BALOBA-1460 file (C-alpha; in Angstrom, 3 decimals):
// residues 185
<rec num="1" residu="m" x="0.000" y="0.000" z="0.000"/>
<rec num="2" residu="r" x="2.831" y="2.450" z="0.757"/>
<rec num="3" residu="l" x="4.296" y="1.962" z="-2.699"/>
<rec num="4" residu="l" x="0.867" y="2.329" z="-4.283"/>
<rec num="5" residu="a" x="0.216" y="5.523" z="-2.323"/>
<rec num="6" residu="n" x="3.544" y="6.949" z="-3.498"/>
<rec num="7" residu="v" x="2.826" y="6.079" z="-7.109"/>
<rec num="8" residu="l" x="-0.732" y="7.376" z="-7.081"/>
<rec num="9" residu="a" x="0.268" y="10.588" z="-5.327"/>
<rec num="10" residu="l" x="2.486" y="11.615" z="-8.262"/>
<rec num="11" residu="e" x="1.162" y="14.487" z="-10.340"/>
<rec num="12" residu="k" x="2.864" y="13.651" z="-13.651"/>
<rec num="13" residu="n" x="0.262" y="11.083" z="-14.799"/>
<rec num="14" residu="l" x="-2.865" y="13.097" z="-14.007"/>
<rec num="15" residu="g" x="-5.401" y="12.768" z="-16.799"/>
<rec num="16" residu="k" x="-3.514" y="9.934" z="-18.509"/>
<rec num="17" residu="e" x="-4.675" y="7.053" z="-16.300"/>
<rec num="18" residu="a" x="-7.869" y="5.038" z="-16.367"/>
<rec num="19" residu="h" x="-10.941" y="6.600" z="-14.789"/>
<rec num="20" residu="s" x="-10.896" y="4.245" z="-11.799"/>
<rec num="21" residu="v" x="-7.208" y="4.971" z="-11.131"/>
<rec num="22" residu="g" x="-7.966" y="8.683" z="-10.972"/>
<rec num="23" residu="a" x="-10.832" y="8.065" z="-8.548"/>
<rec num="24" residu="w" x="-8.758" y="5.834" z="-6.265"/>
<rec num="25" residu="r" x="-5.932" y="8.384" z="-6.438"/>
<rec num="26" residu="q" x="-8.346" y="10.842" z="-4.830"/>
<rec num="27" residu="v" x="-9.313" y="8.287" z="-2.164"/>
<rec num="28" residu="i" x="-5.655" y="7.717" z="-1.278"/>
<rec num="29" residu="r" x="-4.967" y="11.445" z="-1.157"/>
<rec num="30" residu="l" x="-7.954" y="11.935" z="1.153"/>
<rec num="31" residu="g" x="-6.651" y="9.140" z="3.378"/>
<rec num="32" residu="l" x="-3.194" y="10.725" z="3.485"/>
<rec num="33" residu="a" x="-4.728" y="14.093" z="4.419"/>
<rec num="34" residu="v" x="-6.740" y="12.536" z="7.266"/>
<rec num="35" residu="i" x="-3.632" y="10.777" z="8.575"/>
<rec num="36" residu="a" x="-1.500" y="13.915" z="8.249"/>
<rec num="37" residu="s" x="-4.013" y="15.774" z="10.418"/>
<rec num="38" residu="g" x="-3.622" y="13.114" z="13.139"/>
<rec num="39" residu="r" x="-7.057" y="11.538" z="12.833"/>
<rec num="40" residu="v" x="-6.452" y="7.823" z="13.148"/>
<rec num="41" residu="f" x="-8.827" y="6.033" z="15.503"/>
<rec num="42" residu="p" x="-7.681" y="2.773" z="17.127"/>
<rec num="43" residu="e" x="-10.249" y="-0.002" z="17.039"/>
<rec num="44" residu="l" x="-10.593" y="-3.745" z="17.447"/>
<rec num="45" residu="t" x="-12.374" y="-5.587" z="14.662"/>
<rec num="46" residu="i" x="-15.056" y="-8.179" z="15.389"/>
<rec num="47" residu="d" x="-12.392" y="-10.888" z="15.668"/>
<rec num="48" residu="g" x="-10.265" y="-8.746" z="18.016"/>
<rec num="49" residu="t" x="-7.636" y="-7.584" z="15.523"/>
<rec num="50" residu="d" x="-6.120" y="-4.178" z="16.310"/>
<rec num="51" residu="v" x="-6.533" y="-1.757" z="13.408"/>
<rec num="52" residu="g" x="-6.303" y="1.939" z="12.762"/>
<rec num="53" residu="r" x="-9.261" y="3.688" z="11.172"/>
<rec num="54" residu="a" x="-9.034" y="6.937" z="9.235"/>
<rec num="55" residu="r" x="-11.597" y="8.692" z="11.446"/>
<rec num="56" residu="p" x="-13.318" y="10.945" z="12.253"/>
<rec num="57" residu="l" x="-13.989" y="12.562" z="8.903"/>
<rec num="58" residu="s" x="-15.174" y="16.149" z="8.720"/>
<rec num="59" residu="g" x="-18.422" y="17.057" z="6.970"/>
<rec num="60" residu="d" x="-16.467" y="18.204" z="3.914"/>
<rec num="61" residu="e" x="-14.525" y="14.930" z="3.846"/>
<rec num="62" residu="e" x="-17.733" y="12.883" z="4.119"/>
<rec num="63" residu="g" x="-19.040" y="14.939" z="1.198"/>
<rec num="64" residu="r" x="-15.936" y="14.013" z="-0.781"/>
<rec num="65" residu="v" x="-16.531" y="10.347" z="0.072"/>
<rec num="66" residu="r" x="-20.103" y="10.617" z="-1.257"/>
<rec num="67" residu="r" x="-18.921" y="12.324" z="-4.456"/>
<rec num="68" residu="l" x="-16.160" y="9.761" z="-4.931"/>
<rec num="69" residu="a" x="-18.709" y="6.981" z="-4.423"/>
<rec num="70" residu="e" x="-20.687" y="8.354" z="-7.337"/>
<rec num="71" residu="v" x="-17.570" y="8.552" z="-9.508"/>
<rec num="72" residu="v" x="-16.293" y="5.082" z="-8.599"/>
<rec num="73" residu="m" x="-19.619" y="3.351" z="-9.252"/>
<rec num="74" residu="p" x="-19.923" y="3.166" z="-13.066"/>
<rec num="75" residu="p" x="-16.554" y="1.583" z="-13.939"/>
<rec num="76" residu="a" x="-16.698" y="-0.970" z="-11.148"/>
<rec num="77" residu="n" x="-15.545" y="-3.932" z="-13.153"/>
<rec num="78" residu="c" x="-13.167" y="-5.636" z="-10.757"/>
<rec num="79" residu="a" x="-15.058" y="-5.730" z="-7.460"/>
<rec num="80" residu="m" x="-18.273" y="-7.095" z="-5.976"/>
<rec num="81" residu="i" x="-21.085" y="-5.660" z="-8.033"/>
<rec num="82" residu="a" x="-24.809" y="-5.506" z="-7.630"/>
<rec num="83" residu="d" x="-26.896" y="-7.476" z="-10.107"/>
<rec num="84" residu="t" x="-28.057" y="-4.333" z="-11.871"/>
<rec num="85" residu="k" x="-27.535" y="-2.773" z="-15.267"/>
<rec num="86" residu="p" x="-25.356" y="-0.829" z="-15.678"/>
<rec num="87" residu="r" x="-22.960" y="-2.676" z="-13.398"/>
<rec num="88" residu="q" x="-22.302" y="-0.765" z="-10.211"/>
<rec num="89" residu="l" x="-20.081" y="-1.224" z="-7.220"/>
<rec num="90" residu="w" x="-22.081" y="-2.948" z="-4.491"/>
<rec num="91" residu="a" x="-21.412" y="-0.456" z="-1.692"/>
<rec num="92" residu="p" x="-19.062" y="2.251" z="-2.941"/>
<rec num="93" residu="q" x="-18.989" y="4.265" z="0.308"/>
<rec num="94" residu="v" x="-18.077" y="1.115" z="2.258"/>
<rec num="95" residu="a" x="-15.302" y="0.388" z="-0.247"/>
<rec num="96" residu="i" x="-13.991" y="3.947" z="-0.027"/>
<rec num="97" residu="h" x="-14.000" y="3.908" z="3.794"/>
<rec num="98" residu="a" x="-12.165" y="0.562" z="3.654"/>
<rec num="99" residu="g" x="-9.654" y="2.177" z="1.301"/>
<rec num="100" residu="l" x="-9.134" y="5.081" z="3.718"/>
<rec num="101" residu="d" x="-8.591" y="2.590" z="6.554"/>
<rec num="102" residu="a" x="-6.113" y="0.621" z="4.430"/>
<rec num="103" residu="v" x="-4.137" y="3.820" z="3.836"/>
<rec num="104" residu="a" x="-4.128" y="4.501" z="7.599"/>
<rec num="105" residu="e" x="-2.934" y="0.976" z="8.377"/>
<rec num="106" residu="a" x="-0.239" y="1.033" z="5.715"/>
<rec num="107" residu="m" x="1.130" y="4.410" z="6.706"/>
<rec num="108" residu="l" x="1.189" y="3.751" z="10.454"/>
<rec num="109" residu="r" x="2.520" y="0.208" z="10.496"/>
<rec num="110" residu="g" x="5.800" y="-1.110" z="9.274"/>
<rec num="111" residu="p" x="8.762" y="-3.223" z="10.285"/>
<rec num="112" residu="g" x="10.178" y="-0.459" z="12.502"/>
<rec num="113" residu="t" x="6.942" y="0.462" z="14.260"/>
<rec num="114" residu="p" x="7.501" y="-1.773" z="17.324"/>
<rec num="115" residu="t" x="11.016" y="-0.403" z="17.692"/>
<rec num="116" residu="v" x="9.686" y="3.146" z="17.887"/>
<rec num="117" residu="l" x="6.387" y="2.586" z="19.703"/>
<rec num="118" residu="g" x="6.934" y="-0.646" z="21.626"/>
<rec num="119" residu="h" x="5.245" y="-4.030" z="21.427"/>
<rec num="120" residu="g" x="1.707" y="-3.223" z="22.542"/>
<rec num="121" residu="p" x="-1.695" y="-3.201" z="20.919"/>
<rec num="122" residu="f" x="-1.894" y="-1.026" z="17.783"/>
<rec num="123" residu="t" x="1.904" y="-0.706" z="17.632"/>
<rec num="124" residu="g" x="2.908" y="-3.915" z="15.877"/>
<rec num="125" residu="g" x="4.366" y="-4.022" z="12.401"/>
<rec num="126" residu="v" x="1.224" y="-5.890" z="11.339"/>
<rec num="127" residu="a" x="-2.286" y="-6.050" z="12.774"/>
<rec num="128" residu="r" x="-2.645" y="-8.725" z="15.468"/>
<rec num="129" residu="q" x="-5.479" y="-10.293" z="17.370"/>
<rec num="130" residu="q" x="-5.655" y="-8.972" z="20.911"/>
<rec num="131" residu="h" x="-6.989" y="-11.235" z="23.633"/>
<rec num="132" residu="a" x="-6.894" y="-9.005" z="26.719"/>
<rec num="133" residu="p" x="-10.426" y="-8.576" z="28.122"/>
<rec num="134" residu="a" x="-9.562" y="-5.097" z="29.414"/>
<rec num="135" residu="l" x="-8.620" y="-3.994" z="25.895"/>
<rec num="136" residu="a" x="-11.892" y="-5.348" z="24.511"/>
<rec num="137" residu="q" x="-13.827" y="-3.482" z="27.214"/>
<rec num="138" residu="w" x="-11.868" y="-0.295" z="26.477"/>
<rec num="139" residu="n" x="-12.633" y="-0.686" z="22.768"/>
<rec num="140" residu="d" x="-16.350" y="-1.249" z="23.390"/>
<rec num="141" residu="a" x="-16.574" y="1.755" z="25.713"/>
<rec num="142" residu="l" x="-14.658" y="3.903" z="23.262"/>
<rec num="143" residu="r" x="-16.866" y="2.884" z="20.351"/>
<rec num="144" residu="d" x="-20.144" y="3.218" z="22.278"/>
<rec num="145" residu="g" x="-19.211" y="6.292" z="24.284"/>
<rec num="146" residu="t" x="-20.457" y="4.581" z="27.470"/>
<rec num="147" residu="n" x="-17.354" y="5.072" z="29.615"/>
<rec num="148" residu="p" x="-17.349" y="8.545" z="31.212"/>
<rec num="149" residu="h" x="-13.551" y="8.423" z="31.446"/>
<rec num="150" residu="i" x="-13.185" y="7.987" z="27.695"/>
<rec num="151" residu="d" x="-14.506" y="10.983" z="25.828"/>
<rec num="152" residu="r" x="-12.150" y="10.775" z="22.834"/>
<rec num="153" residu="p" x="-9.652" y="8.365" z="21.319"/>
<rec num="154" residu="p" x="-6.119" y="8.379" z="22.673"/>
<rec num="155" residu="d" x="-3.890" y="11.007" z="21.138"/>
<rec num="156" residu="p" x="-2.585" y="9.877" z="17.758"/>
<rec num="157" residu="v" x="1.086" y="9.212" z="17.299"/>
<rec num="158" residu="q" x="2.765" y="12.577" z="16.880"/>
<rec num="159" residu="p" x="5.971" y="13.103" z="14.903"/>
<rec num="160" residu="p" x="9.038" y="14.010" z="16.965"/>
<rec num="161" residu="p" x="9.566" y="17.761" z="17.464"/>
<rec num="162" residu="p" x="12.008" y="19.442" z="15.090"/>
<rec num="163" residu="p" x="15.542" y="19.987" z="16.416"/>
<rec num="164" residu="a" x="16.111" y="23.217" z="18.307"/>
<rec num="165" residu="p" x="17.533" y="26.007" z="16.158"/>
<rec num="166" residu="a" x="21.197" y="26.814" z="16.585"/>
<rec num="167" residu="s" x="22.010" y="29.830" z="18.695"/>
<rec num="168" residu="p" x="23.863" y="32.619" z="16.889"/>
<rec num="169" residu="g" x="27.482" y="31.696" z="16.413"/>
<rec num="170" residu="r" x="27.019" y="28.017" z="17.391"/>
<rec num="171" residu="p" x="25.993" y="25.223" z="15.035"/>
<rec num="172" residu="a" x="23.086" y="22.987" z="16.004"/>
<rec num="173" residu="r" x="24.136" y="19.726" z="17.677"/>
<rec num="174" residu="a" x="22.549" y="16.413" z="16.968"/>
<rec num="175" residu="a" x="21.277" y="14.481" z="19.959"/>
<rec num="176" residu="r" x="23.913" y="12.088" z="21.266"/>
<rec num="177" residu="r" x="22.986" y="8.443" z="20.968"/>
<rec num="178" residu="p" x="23.954" y="6.240" z="23.886"/>
<rec num="179" residu="t" x="26.342" y="3.442" z="23.094"/>
<rec num="180" residu="a" x="27.201" y="0.289" z="24.960"/>
<rec num="181" residu="t" x="30.139" y="2.080" z="26.640"/>
<rec num="182" residu="s" x="28.593" y="5.492" z="27.268"/>
<rec num="183" residu="p" x="25.698" y="6.376" z="29.576"/>
<rec num="184" residu="a" x="22.437" y="7.625" z="28.082"/>
<rec num="185" residu="g" x="21.740" y="11.299" z="28.386"/>
């Protein structure tokens, strides 16, 4: 998905690709914009797998999803289709939301994710089933809004702050990495 997002985000092929490629390009760009604004909602699927959802969407973004659903529908020739003429995508808004979620998952997970974020739920390199009852209860309360202590999802992963600017006359120093023979700090 990361490679696909990079390819589809390029501007040089605009107008030269198939209609469906142009529509899915817009879906991926919307997903990247939602992620860039820090709106990734952690959730457990029905089978207990930890996933990230590109949520919540603003009213304007939901409007874009509806417009994209209309655009994606006619050339739906490689997905589940309704038994209607002309052939139409079975549930285009569901497919687009699934595409947004796939972008969120692909951008937030990778081989180095556990190294940076640890080995807990929602931080693995791949989605995993979670079996802790407390996590399932947390997820249910978060989804239903029934827990008074949970009024919003946990803060999304934030990028590290930029390095401090150099003071006049002194170059900026990179943070020192601890080694096996030197103390951290």
